Chimera marker file (.cmm) of the C-alpha trace (Angstrom):
<marker_set name="trace">
<marker id="1" x="78.669" y="121.325" z="101.907" r="1" g="1" b="0" radius="0.5"/>
<marker id="2" x="77.953" y="123.477" z="104.913" r="1" g="1" b="0" radius="0.5"/>
<marker id="3" x="75.359" y="125.486" z="102.998" r="1" g="1" b="0" radius="0.5"/>
<marker id="4" x="73.463" y="122.360" z="101.957" r="1" g="1" b="0" radius="0.5"/>
<marker id="5" x="73.562" y="121.104" z="105.559" r="1" g="1" b="0" radius="0.5"/>
<marker id="6" x="72.219" y="124.438" z="106.820" r="1" g="1" b="0" radius="0.5"/>
<marker id="7" x="69.526" y="124.430" z="104.131" r="1" g="1" b="0" radius="0.5"/>
<marker id="8" x="68.430" y="120.954" z="105.249" r="1" g="1" b="0" radius="0.5"/>
<marker id="9" x="68.159" y="122.120" z="108.872" r="1" g="1" b="0" radius="0.5"/>
<marker id="10" x="66.212" y="125.258" z="107.931" r="1" g="1" b="0" radius="0.5"/>
<marker id="11" x="63.890" y="123.227" z="105.702" r="1" g="1" b="0" radius="0.5"/>
<marker id="12" x="63.150" y="120.884" z="108.610" r="1" g="1" b="0" radius="0.5"/>
<marker id="13" x="64.681" y="117.896" z="106.821" r="1" g="1" b="0" radius="0.5"/>
<marker id="14" x="66.558" y="115.159" z="108.624" r="1" g="1" b="0" radius="0.5"/>
<marker id="15" x="70.222" y="116.091" z="108.971" r="1" g="1" b="0" radius="0.5"/>
<marker id="16" x="72.057" y="113.633" z="106.773" r="1" g="1" b="0" radius="0.5"/>
<marker id="17" x="75.761" y="114.123" z="106.195" r="1" g="1" b="0" radius="0.5"/>
<marker id="18" x="75.720" y="111.834" z="103.172" r="1" g="1" b="0" radius="0.5"/>
<marker id="19" x="72.740" y="113.611" z="101.630" r="1" g="1" b="0" radius="0.5"/>
<marker id="20" x="74.182" y="117.078" z="102.218" r="1" g="1" b="0" radius="0.5"/>
<marker id="21" x="77.504" y="115.960" z="100.792" r="1" g="1" b="0" radius="0.5"/>
<marker id="22" x="75.868" y="114.426" z="97.706" r="1" g="1" b="0" radius="0.5"/>
<marker id="23" x="73.763" y="117.540" z="97.101" r="1" g="1" b="0" radius="0.5"/>
<marker id="24" x="76.795" y="119.818" z="97.474" r="1" g="1" b="0" radius="0.5"/>
<marker id="25" x="78.799" y="117.670" z="95.042" r="1" g="1" b="0" radius="0.5"/>
<marker id="26" x="75.945" y="117.597" z="92.547" r="1" g="1" b="0" radius="0.5"/>
<marker id="27" x="75.444" y="121.368" z="92.657" r="1" g="1" b="0" radius="0.5"/>
<marker id="28" x="79.165" y="122.038" z="92.311" r="1" g="1" b="0" radius="0.5"/>
<marker id="29" x="79.524" y="119.598" z="89.403" r="1" g="1" b="0" radius="0.5"/>
<marker id="30" x="76.475" y="120.967" z="87.591" r="1" g="1" b="0" radius="0.5"/>
<marker id="31" x="77.977" y="124.441" z="87.922" r="1" g="1" b="0" radius="0.5"/>
<marker id="32" x="81.506" y="123.344" z="87.005" r="1" g="1" b="0" radius="0.5"/>
<marker id="33" x="81.784" y="119.730" z="85.708" r="1" g="1" b="0" radius="0.5"/>
<marker id="34" x="85.593" y="119.884" z="85.425" r="1" g="1" b="0" radius="0.5"/>
<marker id="35" x="85.772" y="119.924" z="89.239" r="1" g="1" b="0" radius="0.5"/>
<marker id="36" x="85.421" y="116.152" z="89.106" r="1" g="1" b="0" radius="0.5"/>
<marker id="37" x="89.077" y="116.036" z="88.010" r="1" g="1" b="0" radius="0.5"/>
<marker id="38" x="90.275" y="118.671" z="90.487" r="1" g="1" b="0" radius="0.5"/>
<marker id="39" x="92.473" y="117.336" z="93.289" r="1" g="1" b="0" radius="0.5"/>
<marker id="40" x="91.046" y="119.826" z="95.814" r="1" g="1" b="0" radius="0.5"/>
<marker id="41" x="87.506" y="118.677" z="95.073" r="1" g="1" b="0" radius="0.5"/>
<marker id="42" x="88.505" y="115.008" z="95.311" r="1" g="1" b="0" radius="0.5"/>
<marker id="43" x="90.436" y="115.425" z="98.567" r="1" g="1" b="0" radius="0.5"/>
<marker id="44" x="87.719" y="117.578" z="100.173" r="1" g="1" b="0" radius="0.5"/>
<marker id="45" x="84.919" y="115.190" z="99.346" r="1" g="1" b="0" radius="0.5"/>
<marker id="46" x="87.033" y="112.115" z="100.107" r="1" g="1" b="0" radius="0.5"/>
<marker id="47" x="87.920" y="113.440" z="103.566" r="1" g="1" b="0" radius="0.5"/>
<marker id="48" x="84.333" y="114.533" z="104.208" r="1" g="1" b="0" radius="0.5"/>
<marker id="49" x="83.015" y="111.131" z="103.115" r="1" g="1" b="0" radius="0.5"/>
<marker id="50" x="85.457" y="109.499" z="105.501" r="1" g="1" b="0" radius="0.5"/>
<marker id="51" x="84.186" y="111.692" z="108.339" r="1" g="1" b="0" radius="0.5"/>
<marker id="52" x="80.529" y="111.109" z="107.481" r="1" g="1" b="0" radius="0.5"/>
<marker id="53" x="80.780" y="107.337" z="107.161" r="1" g="1" b="0" radius="0.5"/>
<marker id="54" x="83.616" y="106.357" z="109.514" r="1" g="1" b="0" radius="0.5"/>
<marker id="55" x="83.883" y="108.847" z="112.394" r="1" g="1" b="0" radius="0.5"/>
<marker id="56" x="81.063" y="107.552" z="114.629" r="1" g="1" b="0" radius="0.5"/>
<marker id="57" x="81.938" y="103.891" z="114.163" r="1" g="1" b="0" radius="0.5"/>
<marker id="58" x="85.630" y="104.563" z="114.748" r="1" g="1" b="0" radius="0.5"/>
<marker id="59" x="84.818" y="106.493" z="117.930" r="1" g="1" b="0" radius="0.5"/>
<marker id="60" x="82.715" y="103.542" z="119.134" r="1" g="1" b="0" radius="0.5"/>
<marker id="61" x="85.605" y="101.143" z="118.506" r="1" g="1" b="0" radius="0.5"/>
<marker id="62" x="87.893" y="103.412" z="120.544" r="1" g="1" b="0" radius="0.5"/>
<marker id="63" x="85.614" y="103.747" z="123.576" r="1" g="1" b="0" radius="0.5"/>
<marker id="64" x="88.359" y="102.232" z="125.769" r="1" g="1" b="0" radius="0.5"/>
<marker id="65" x="90.328" y="105.500" z="125.293" r="1" g="1" b="0" radius="0.5"/>
<marker id="66" x="89.550" y="108.828" z="126.977" r="1" g="1" b="0" radius="0.5"/>
<marker id="67" x="86.831" y="110.550" z="124.943" r="1" g="1" b="0" radius="0.5"/>
<marker id="68" x="89.024" y="113.464" z="123.797" r="1" g="1" b="0" radius="0.5"/>
<marker id="69" x="91.736" y="111.091" z="122.576" r="1" g="1" b="0" radius="0.5"/>
<marker id="70" x="89.272" y="108.757" z="120.850" r="1" g="1" b="0" radius="0.5"/>
<marker id="71" x="87.658" y="111.732" z="119.118" r="1" g="1" b="0" radius="0.5"/>
<marker id="72" x="90.969" y="113.196" z="117.935" r="1" g="1" b="0" radius="0.5"/>
<marker id="73" x="92.144" y="109.836" z="116.616" r="1" g="1" b="0" radius="0.5"/>
<marker id="74" x="88.765" y="109.038" z="114.998" r="1" g="1" b="0" radius="0.5"/>
<marker id="75" x="88.646" y="112.376" z="113.147" r="1" g="1" b="0" radius="0.5"/>
<marker id="76" x="92.131" y="111.861" z="111.785" r="1" g="1" b="0" radius="0.5"/>
<marker id="77" x="91.622" y="108.221" z="110.866" r="1" g="1" b="0" radius="0.5"/>
<marker id="78" x="88.248" y="108.821" z="109.196" r="1" g="1" b="0" radius="0.5"/>
<marker id="79" x="89.462" y="111.754" z="107.102" r="1" g="1" b="0" radius="0.5"/>
<marker id="80" x="92.708" y="109.995" z="106.128" r="1" g="1" b="0" radius="0.5"/>
<marker id="81" x="90.947" y="106.734" z="105.257" r="1" g="1" b="0" radius="0.5"/>
<marker id="82" x="88.695" y="108.632" z="102.875" r="1" g="1" b="0" radius="0.5"/>
<marker id="83" x="91.635" y="110.006" z="100.901" r="1" g="1" b="0" radius="0.5"/>
<marker id="84" x="94.268" y="107.243" z="100.933" r="1" g="1" b="0" radius="0.5"/>
<marker id="85" x="93.595" y="106.223" z="97.296" r="1" g="1" b="0" radius="0.5"/>
<marker id="86" x="93.904" y="109.874" z="96.225" r="1" g="1" b="0" radius="0.5"/>
<marker id="87" x="97.153" y="110.290" z="98.190" r="1" g="1" b="0" radius="0.5"/>
<marker id="88" x="98.514" y="107.149" z="96.559" r="1" g="1" b="0" radius="0.5"/>
<marker id="89" x="97.430" y="108.267" z="93.083" r="1" g="1" b="0" radius="0.5"/>
<marker id="90" x="98.707" y="111.842" z="93.248" r="1" g="1" b="0" radius="0.5"/>
<marker id="91" x="101.563" y="111.773" z="95.761" r="1" g="1" b="0" radius="0.5"/>
<marker id="92" x="102.612" y="108.102" z="96.144" r="1" g="1" b="0" radius="0.5"/>
<marker id="93" x="102.965" y="108.683" z="99.875" r="1" g="1" b="0" radius="0.5"/>
<marker id="94" x="101.185" y="108.568" z="103.197" r="1" g="1" b="0" radius="0.5"/>
<marker id="95" x="102.224" y="110.333" z="106.389" r="1" g="1" b="0" radius="0.5"/>
<marker id="96" x="101.354" y="109.314" z="109.934" r="1" g="1" b="0" radius="0.5"/>
<marker id="97" x="102.357" y="112.748" z="111.217" r="1" g="1" b="0" radius="0.5"/>
<marker id="98" x="98.718" y="113.848" z="110.993" r="1" g="1" b="0" radius="0.5"/>
<marker id="99" x="97.735" y="111.284" z="113.638" r="1" g="1" b="0" radius="0.5"/>
<marker id="100" x="100.292" y="112.733" z="116.035" r="1" g="1" b="0" radius="0.5"/>
<marker id="101" x="99.575" y="116.358" z="115.127" r="1" g="1" b="0" radius="0.5"/>
<marker id="102" x="95.805" y="116.103" z="115.387" r="1" g="1" b="0" radius="0.5"/>
<marker id="103" x="95.882" y="114.683" z="118.898" r="1" g="1" b="0" radius="0.5"/>
<marker id="104" x="97.733" y="117.847" z="119.906" r="1" g="1" b="0" radius="0.5"/>
<marker id="105" x="96.251" y="120.394" z="117.497" r="1" g="1" b="0" radius="0.5"/>
<marker id="106" x="92.521" y="119.527" z="117.460" r="1" g="1" b="0" radius="0.5"/>
<marker id="107" x="91.943" y="120.717" z="121.062" r="1" g="1" b="0" radius="0.5"/>
<marker id="108" x="93.719" y="123.989" z="120.210" r="1" g="1" b="0" radius="0.5"/>
<marker id="109" x="91.578" y="124.502" z="117.097" r="1" g="1" b="0" radius="0.5"/>
<marker id="110" x="88.405" y="123.677" z="119.045" r="1" g="1" b="0" radius="0.5"/>
<marker id="111" x="89.324" y="126.430" z="121.508" r="1" g="1" b="0" radius="0.5"/>
<marker id="112" x="90.052" y="128.831" z="118.625" r="1" g="1" b="0" radius="0.5"/>
<marker id="113" x="86.618" y="128.105" z="117.124" r="1" g="1" b="0" radius="0.5"/>
<marker id="114" x="84.889" y="128.781" z="120.444" r="1" g="1" b="0" radius="0.5"/>
<marker id="115" x="86.845" y="132.017" z="120.930" r="1" g="1" b="0" radius="0.5"/>
<marker id="116" x="86.062" y="133.040" z="117.345" r="1" g="1" b="0" radius="0.5"/>
<marker id="117" x="82.344" y="132.499" z="117.892" r="1" g="1" b="0" radius="0.5"/>
<marker id="118" x="82.515" y="134.478" z="121.138" r="1" g="1" b="0" radius="0.5"/>
<marker id="119" x="84.320" y="137.242" z="119.229" r="1" g="1" b="0" radius="0.5"/>
<marker id="120" x="81.499" y="137.356" z="116.679" r="1" g="1" b="0" radius="0.5"/>
<marker id="121" x="78.919" y="137.689" z="119.433" r="1" g="1" b="0" radius="0.5"/>
<marker id="122" x="80.911" y="140.224" z="121.464" r="1" g="1" b="0" radius="0.5"/>
<marker id="123" x="81.571" y="142.373" z="118.389" r="1" g="1" b="0" radius="0.5"/>
<marker id="124" x="78.005" y="143.611" z="118.628" r="1" g="1" b="0" radius="0.5"/>
<marker id="125" x="78.459" y="145.147" z="122.073" r="1" g="1" b="0" radius="0.5"/>
<marker id="126" x="82.075" y="144.929" z="123.275" r="1" g="1" b="0" radius="0.5"/>
<marker id="127" x="84.543" y="145.831" z="120.520" r="1" g="1" b="0" radius="0.5"/>
<marker id="128" x="87.530" y="145.821" z="122.904" r="1" g="1" b="0" radius="0.5"/>
<marker id="129" x="86.709" y="142.297" z="124.131" r="1" g="1" b="0" radius="0.5"/>
<marker id="130" x="86.397" y="141.230" z="120.498" r="1" g="1" b="0" radius="0.5"/>
<marker id="131" x="89.911" y="142.445" z="119.742" r="1" g="1" b="0" radius="0.5"/>
<marker id="132" x="91.284" y="140.566" z="122.744" r="1" g="1" b="0" radius="0.5"/>
<marker id="133" x="89.460" y="137.373" z="121.755" r="1" g="1" b="0" radius="0.5"/>
<marker id="134" x="90.791" y="137.664" z="118.205" r="1" g="1" b="0" radius="0.5"/>
<marker id="135" x="94.339" y="138.093" z="119.531" r="1" g="1" b="0" radius="0.5"/>
<marker id="136" x="93.919" y="134.795" z="121.398" r="1" g="1" b="0" radius="0.5"/>
<marker id="137" x="92.496" y="133.206" z="118.231" r="1" g="1" b="0" radius="0.5"/>
<marker id="138" x="95.516" y="134.386" z="116.274" r="1" g="1" b="0" radius="0.5"/>
<marker id="139" x="97.874" y="133.029" z="118.924" r="1" g="1" b="0" radius="0.5"/>
<marker id="140" x="96.079" y="129.666" z="118.884" r="1" g="1" b="0" radius="0.5"/>
<marker id="141" x="96.259" y="129.416" z="115.108" r="1" g="1" b="0" radius="0.5"/>
<marker id="142" x="99.930" y="130.385" z="115.181" r="1" g="1" b="0" radius="0.5"/>
<marker id="143" x="100.619" y="127.700" z="117.786" r="1" g="1" b="0" radius="0.5"/>
<marker id="144" x="98.731" y="125.088" z="115.739" r="1" g="1" b="0" radius="0.5"/>
<marker id="145" x="100.689" y="125.963" z="112.578" r="1" g="1" b="0" radius="0.5"/>
<marker id="146" x="103.996" y="125.862" z="114.472" r="1" g="1" b="0" radius="0.5"/>
<marker id="147" x="103.190" y="122.460" z="115.993" r="1" g="1" b="0" radius="0.5"/>
<marker id="148" x="102.086" y="121.048" z="112.631" r="1" g="1" b="0" radius="0.5"/>
<marker id="149" x="105.304" y="122.211" z="110.970" r="1" g="1" b="0" radius="0.5"/>
<marker id="150" x="107.439" y="120.769" z="113.769" r="1" g="1" b="0" radius="0.5"/>
<marker id="151" x="105.694" y="117.395" z="113.638" r="1" g="1" b="0" radius="0.5"/>
<marker id="152" x="105.779" y="117.272" z="109.822" r="1" g="1" b="0" radius="0.5"/>
<marker id="153" x="109.549" y="117.798" z="109.977" r="1" g="1" b="0" radius="0.5"/>
<marker id="154" x="110.104" y="114.627" z="112.028" r="1" g="1" b="0" radius="0.5"/>
<marker id="155" x="111.990" y="112.077" z="109.935" r="1" g="1" b="0" radius="0.5"/>
<marker id="156" x="110.481" y="108.676" z="109.237" r="1" g="1" b="0" radius="0.5"/>
<marker id="157" x="106.792" y="109.548" z="109.421" r="1" g="1" b="0" radius="0.5"/>
<marker id="158" x="106.242" y="109.578" z="105.637" r="1" g="1" b="0" radius="0.5"/>
<marker id="159" x="105.867" y="106.297" z="103.762" r="1" g="1" b="0" radius="0.5"/>
<marker id="160" x="105.923" y="105.420" z="100.078" r="1" g="1" b="0" radius="0.5"/>
<marker id="161" x="102.640" y="104.021" z="98.779" r="1" g="1" b="0" radius="0.5"/>
<marker id="162" x="102.473" y="102.341" z="95.382" r="1" g="1" b="0" radius="0.5"/>
<marker id="163" x="100.151" y="104.212" z="93.025" r="1" g="1" b="0" radius="0.5"/>
<marker id="164" x="96.517" y="103.109" z="93.213" r="1" g="1" b="0" radius="0.5"/>
<marker id="165" x="94.533" y="102.673" z="90.030" r="1" g="1" b="0" radius="0.5"/>
<marker id="166" x="90.759" y="102.487" z="89.848" r="1" g="1" b="0" radius="0.5"/>
<marker id="167" x="90.705" y="98.779" z="90.701" r="1" g="1" b="0" radius="0.5"/>
<marker id="168" x="92.965" y="99.171" z="93.741" r="1" g="1" b="0" radius="0.5"/>
<marker id="169" x="90.918" y="102.146" z="94.945" r="1" g="1" b="0" radius="0.5"/>
<marker id="170" x="87.691" y="100.194" z="94.592" r="1" g="1" b="0" radius="0.5"/>
<marker id="171" x="89.183" y="97.222" z="96.476" r="1" g="1" b="0" radius="0.5"/>
<marker id="172" x="90.446" y="99.578" z="99.207" r="1" g="1" b="0" radius="0.5"/>
<marker id="173" x="87.023" y="101.192" z="99.722" r="1" g="1" b="0" radius="0.5"/>
<marker id="174" x="85.205" y="97.827" z="99.626" r="1" g="1" b="0" radius="0.5"/>
<marker id="175" x="87.595" y="96.378" z="102.234" r="1" g="1" b="0" radius="0.5"/>
<marker id="176" x="87.249" y="99.525" z="104.341" r="1" g="1" b="0" radius="0.5"/>
<marker id="177" x="83.437" y="99.328" z="104.224" r="1" g="1" b="0" radius="0.5"/>
<marker id="178" x="83.537" y="95.594" z="104.959" r="1" g="1" b="0" radius="0.5"/>
<marker id="179" x="85.757" y="96.137" z="108.000" r="1" g="1" b="0" radius="0.5"/>
<marker id="180" x="83.106" y="98.389" z="109.520" r="1" g="1" b="0" radius="0.5"/>
<link id1="1" id2="2" r="1" g="1" b="0" radius="0.2"/>
<link id1="2" id2="3" r="1" g="1" b="0" radius="0.2"/>
<link id1="3" id2="4" r="1" g="1" b="0" radius="0.2"/>
<link id1="4" id2="5" r="1" g="1" b="0" radius="0.2"/>
<link id1="5" id2="6" r="1" g="1" b="0" radius="0.2"/>
<link id1="6" id2="7" r="1" g="1" b="0" radius="0.2"/>
<link id1="7" id2="8" r="1" g="1" b="0" radius="0.2"/>
<link id1="8" id2="9" r="1" g="1" b="0" radius="0.2"/>
<link id1="9" id2="10" r="1" g="1" b="0" radius="0.2"/>
<link id1="10" id2="11" r="1" g="1" b="0" radius="0.2"/>
<link id1="11" id2="12" r="1" g="1" b="0" radius="0.2"/>
<link id1="12" id2="13" r="1" g="1" b="0" radius="0.2"/>
<link id1="13" id2="14" r="1" g="1" b="0" radius="0.2"/>
<link id1="14" id2="15" r="1" g="1" b="0" radius="0.2"/>
<link id1="15" id2="16" r="1" g="1" b="0" radius="0.2"/>
<link id1="16" id2="17" r="1" g="1" b="0" radius="0.2"/>
<link id1="17" id2="18" r="1" g="1" b="0" radius="0.2"/>
<link id1="18" id2="19" r="1" g="1" b="0" radius="0.2"/>
<link id1="19" id2="20" r="1" g="1" b="0" radius="0.2"/>
<link id1="20" id2="21" r="1" g="1" b="0" radius="0.2"/>
<link id1="21" id2="22" r="1" g="1" b="0" radius="0.2"/>
<link id1="22" id2="23" r="1" g="1" b="0" radius="0.2"/>
<link id1="23" id2="24" r="1" g="1" b="0" radius="0.2"/>
<link id1="24" id2="25" r="1" g="1" b="0" radius="0.2"/>
<link id1="25" id2="26" r="1" g="1" b="0" radius="0.2"/>
<link id1="26" id2="27" r="1" g="1" b="0" radius="0.2"/>
<link id1="27" id2="28" r="1" g="1" b="0" radius="0.2"/>
<link id1="28" id2="29" r="1" g="1" b="0" radius="0.2"/>
<link id1="29" id2="30" r="1" g="1" b="0" radius="0.2"/>
<link id1="30" id2="31" r="1" g="1" b="0" radius="0.2"/>
<link id1="31" id2="32" r="1" g="1" b="0" radius="0.2"/>
<link id1="32" id2="33" r="1" g="1" b="0" radius="0.2"/>
<link id1="33" id2="34" r="1" g="1" b="0" radius="0.2"/>
<link id1="34" id2="35" r="1" g="1" b="0" radius="0.2"/>
<link id1="35" id2="36" r="1" g="1" b="0" radius="0.2"/>
<link id1="36" id2="37" r="1" g="1" b="0" radius="0.2"/>
<link id1="37" id2="38" r="1" g="1" b="0" radius="0.2"/>
<link id1="38" id2="39" r="1" g="1" b="0" radius="0.2"/>
<link id1="39" id2="40" r="1" g="1" b="0" radius="0.2"/>
<link id1="40" id2="41" r="1" g="1" b="0" radius="0.2"/>
<link id1="41" id2="42" r="1" g="1" b="0" radius="0.2"/>
<link id1="42" id2="43" r="1" g="1" b="0" radius="0.2"/>
<link id1="43" id2="44" r="1" g="1" b="0" radius="0.2"/>
<link id1="44" id2="45" r="1" g="1" b="0" radius="0.2"/>
<link id1="45" id2="46" r="1" g="1" b="0" radius="0.2"/>
<link id1="46" id2="47" r="1" g="1" b="0" radius="0.2"/>
<link id1="47" id2="48" r="1" g="1" b="0" radius="0.2"/>
<link id1="48" id2="49" r="1" g="1" b="0" radius="0.2"/>
<link id1="49" id2="50" r="1" g="1" b="0" radius="0.2"/>
<link id1="50" id2="51" r="1" g="1" b="0" radius="0.2"/>
<link id1="51" id2="52" r="1" g="1" b="0" radius="0.2"/>
<link id1="52" id2="53" r="1" g="1" b="0" radius="0.2"/>
<link id1="53" id2="54" r="1" g="1" b="0" radius="0.2"/>
<link id1="54" id2="55" r="1" g="1" b="0" radius="0.2"/>
<link id1="55" id2="56" r="1" g="1" b="0" radius="0.2"/>
<link id1="56" id2="57" r="1" g="1" b="0" radius="0.2"/>
<link id1="57" id2="58" r="1" g="1" b="0" radius="0.2"/>
<link id1="58" id2="59" r="1" g="1" b="0" radius="0.2"/>
<link id1="59" id2="60" r="1" g="1" b="0" radius="0.2"/>
<link id1="60" id2="61" r="1" g="1" b="0" radius="0.2"/>
<link id1="61" id2="62" r="1" g="1" b="0" radius="0.2"/>
<link id1="62" id2="63" r="1" g="1" b="0" radius="0.2"/>
<link id1="63" id2="64" r="1" g="1" b="0" radius="0.2"/>
<link id1="64" id2="65" r="1" g="1" b="0" radius="0.2"/>
<link id1="65" id2="66" r="1" g="1" b="0" radius="0.2"/>
<link id1="66" id2="67" r="1" g="1" b="0" radius="0.2"/>
<link id1="67" id2="68" r="1" g="1" b="0" radius="0.2"/>
<link id1="68" id2="69" r="1" g="1" b="0" radius="0.2"/>
<link id1="69" id2="70" r="1" g="1" b="0" radius="0.2"/>
<link id1="70" id2="71" r="1" g="1" b="0" radius="0.2"/>
<link id1="71" id2="72" r="1" g="1" b="0" radius="0.2"/>
<link id1="72" id2="73" r="1" g="1" b="0" radius="0.2"/>
<link id1="73" id2="74" r="1" g="1" b="0" radius="0.2"/>
<link id1="74" id2="75" r="1" g="1" b="0" radius="0.2"/>
<link id1="75" id2="76" r="1" g="1" b="0" radius="0.2"/>
<link id1="76" id2="77" r="1" g="1" b="0" radius="0.2"/>
<link id1="77" id2="78" r="1" g="1" b="0" radius="0.2"/>
<link id1="78" id2="79" r="1" g="1" b="0" radius="0.2"/>
<link id1="79" id2="80" r="1" g="1" b="0" radius="0.2"/>
<link id1="80" id2="81" r="1" g="1" b="0" radius="0.2"/>
<link id1="81" id2="82" r="1" g="1" b="0" radius="0.2"/>
<link id1="82" id2="83" r="1" g="1" b="0" radius="0.2"/>
<link id1="83" id2="84" r="1" g="1" b="0" radius="0.2"/>
<link id1="84" id2="85" r="1" g="1" b="0" radius="0.2"/>
<link id1="85" id2="86" r="1" g="1" b="0" radius="0.2"/>
<link id1="86" id2="87" r="1" g="1" b="0" radius="0.2"/>
<link id1="87" id2="88" r="1" g="1" b="0" radius="0.2"/>
<link id1="88" id2="89" r="1" g="1" b="0" radius="0.2"/>
<link id1="89" id2="90" r="1" g="1" b="0" radius="0.2"/>
<link id1="90" id2="91" r="1" g="1" b="0" radius="0.2"/>
<link id1="91" id2="92" r="1" g="1" b="0" radius="0.2"/>
<link id1="92" id2="93" r="1" g="1" b="0" radius="0.2"/>
<link id1="93" id2="94" r="1" g="1" b="0" radius="0.2"/>
<link id1="94" id2="95" r="1" g="1" b="0" radius="0.2"/>
<link id1="95" id2="96" r="1" g="1" b="0" radius="0.2"/>
<link id1="96" id2="97" r="1" g="1" b="0" radius="0.2"/>
<link id1="97" id2="98" r="1" g="1" b="0" radius="0.2"/>
<link id1="98" id2="99" r="1" g="1" b="0" radius="0.2"/>
<link id1="99" id2="100" r="1" g="1" b="0" radius="0.2"/>
<link id1="100" id2="101" r="1" g="1" b="0" radius="0.2"/>
<link id1="101" id2="102" r="1" g="1" b="0" radius="0.2"/>
<link id1="102" id2="103" r="1" g="1" b="0" radius="0.2"/>
<link id1="103" id2="104" r="1" g="1" b="0" radius="0.2"/>
<link id1="104" id2="105" r="1" g="1" b="0" radius="0.2"/>
<link id1="105" id2="106" r="1" g="1" b="0" radius="0.2"/>
<link id1="106" id2="107" r="1" g="1" b="0" radius="0.2"/>
<link id1="107" id2="108" r="1" g="1" b="0" radius="0.2"/>
<link id1="108" id2="109" r="1" g="1" b="0" radius="0.2"/>
<link id1="109" id2="110" r="1" g="1" b="0" radius="0.2"/>
<link id1="110" id2="111" r="1" g="1" b="0" radius="0.2"/>
<link id1="111" id2="112" r="1" g="1" b="0" radius="0.2"/>
<link id1="112" id2="113" r="1" g="1" b="0" radius="0.2"/>
<link id1="113" id2="114" r="1" g="1" b="0" radius="0.2"/>
<link id1="114" id2="115" r="1" g="1" b="0" radius="0.2"/>
<link id1="115" id2="116" r="1" g="1" b="0" radius="0.2"/>
<link id1="116" id2="117" r="1" g="1" b="0" radius="0.2"/>
<link id1="117" id2="118" r="1" g="1" b="0" radius="0.2"/>
<link id1="118" id2="119" r="1" g="1" b="0" radius="0.2"/>
<link id1="119" id2="120" r="1" g="1" b="0" radius="0.2"/>
<link id1="120" id2="121" r="1" g="1" b="0" radius="0.2"/>
<link id1="121" id2="122" r="1" g="1" b="0" radius="0.2"/>
<link id1="122" id2="123" r="1" g="1" b="0" radius="0.2"/>
<link id1="123" id2="124" r="1" g="1" b="0" radius="0.2"/>
<link id1="124" id2="125" r="1" g="1" b="0" radius="0.2"/>
<link id1="125" id2="126" r="1" g="1" b="0" radius="0.2"/>
<link id1="126" id2="127" r="1" g="1" b="0" radius="0.2"/>
<link id1="127" id2="128" r="1" g="1" b="0" radius="0.2"/>
<link id1="128" id2="129" r="1" g="1" b="0" radius="0.2"/>
<link id1="129" id2="130" r="1" g="1" b="0" radius="0.2"/>
<link id1="130" id2="131" r="1" g="1" b="0" radius="0.2"/>
<link id1="131" id2="132" r="1" g="1" b="0" radius="0.2"/>
<link id1="132" id2="133" r="1" g="1" b="0" radius="0.2"/>
<link id1="133" id2="134" r="1" g="1" b="0" radius="0.2"/>
<link id1="134" id2="135" r="1" g="1" b="0" radius="0.2"/>
<link id1="135" id2="136" r="1" g="1" b="0" radius="0.2"/>
<link id1="136" id2="137" r="1" g="1" b="0" radius="0.2"/>
<link id1="137" id2="138" r="1" g="1" b="0" radius="0.2"/>
<link id1="138" id2="139" r="1" g="1" b="0" radius="0.2"/>
<link id1="139" id2="140" r="1" g="1" b="0" radius="0.2"/>
<link id1="140" id2="141" r="1" g="1" b="0" radius="0.2"/>
<link id1="141" id2="142" r="1" g="1" b="0" radius="0.2"/>
<link id1="142" id2="143" r="1" g="1" b="0" radius="0.2"/>
<link id1="143" id2="144" r="1" g="1" b="0" radius="0.2"/>
<link id1="144" id2="145" r="1" g="1" b="0" radius="0.2"/>
<link id1="145" id2="146" r="1" g="1" b="0" radius="0.2"/>
<link id1="146" id2="147" r="1" g="1" b="0" radius="0.2"/>
<link id1="147" id2="148" r="1" g="1" b="0" radius="0.2"/>
<link id1="148" id2="149" r="1" g="1" b="0" radius="0.2"/>
<link id1="149" id2="150" r="1" g="1" b="0" radius="0.2"/>
<link id1="150" id2="151" r="1" g="1" b="0" radius="0.2"/>
<link id1="151" id2="152" r="1" g="1" b="0" radius="0.2"/>
<link id1="152" id2="153" r="1" g="1" b="0" radius="0.2"/>
<link id1="153" id2="154" r="1" g="1" b="0" radius="0.2"/>
<link id1="154" id2="155" r="1" g="1" b="0" radius="0.2"/>
<link id1="155" id2="156" r="1" g="1" b="0" radius="0.2"/>
<link id1="156" id2="157" r="1" g="1" b="0" radius="0.2"/>
<link id1="157" id2="158" r="1" g="1" b="0" radius="0.2"/>
<link id1="158" id2="159" r="1" g="1" b="0" radius="0.2"/>
<link id1="159" id2="160" r="1" g="1" b="0" radius="0.2"/>
<link id1="160" id2="161" r="1" g="1" b="0" radius="0.2"/>
<link id1="161" id2="162" r="1" g="1" b="0" radius="0.2"/>
<link id1="162" id2="163" r="1" g="1" b="0" radius="0.2"/>
<link id1="163" id2="164" r="1" g="1" b="0" radius="0.2"/>
<link id1="164" id2="165" r="1" g="1" b="0" radius="0.2"/>
<link id1="165" id2="166" r="1" g="1" b="0" radius="0.2"/>
<link id1="166" id2="167" r="1" g="1" b="0" radius="0.2"/>
<link id1="167" id2="168" r="1" g="1" b="0" radius="0.2"/>
<link id1="168" id2="169" r="1" g="1" b="0" radius="0.2"/>
<link id1="169" id2="170" r="1" g="1" b="0" radius="0.2"/>
<link id1="170" id2="171" r="1" g="1" b="0" radius="0.2"/>
<link id1="171" id2="172" r="1" g="1" b="0" radius="0.2"/>
<link id1="172" id2="173" r="1" g="1" b="0" radius="0.2"/>
<link id1="173" id2="174" r="1" g="1" b="0" radius="0.2"/>
<link id1="174" id2="175" r="1" g="1" b="0" radius="0.2"/>
<link id1="175" id2="176" r="1" g="1" b="0" radius="0.2"/>
<link id1="176" id2="177" r="1" g="1" b="0" radius="0.2"/>
<link id1="177" id2="178" r="1" g="1" b="0" radius="0.2"/>
<link id1="178" id2="179" r="1" g="1" b="0" radius="0.2"/>
<link id1="179" id2="180" r="1" g="1" b="0" radius="0.2"/>
</marker_set>
């Protein structure tokens, strides 16, 4: 999906998340049609669709919150909303631990991404600084993993969801779209 987005930017086309996502899905399915039935493909595109279509509107609805908190909640909600029917179909469960974890972990991962980009740039001229930056990246990732595991272990955050069929999934997505 990232490659199609980059291609659109380089070609001078309007940056459209939905268009880039559709093109990426089409190319992947032409190359390997069986991916349509692959849970990784379904979850990735479901979460991405949620982000593309719901993130901005969710952030707007949460403007009464501090921006960092609204953003963390909106990312989590949008991605989760895009995959709820898949979670119900495959796992019969839904966990709210991600909402808690992402409020804590997203700022850490944002810092890791910035440090990683700085490490890439510094690697050209300052190899020692690069190593130090990568140590901090590793520490940040380790902290994020530890926090995620600790939050996932909290009892009572996982809920049973009855399996969704095609009709229930369609109704869910229609109601979700209607609510926005």
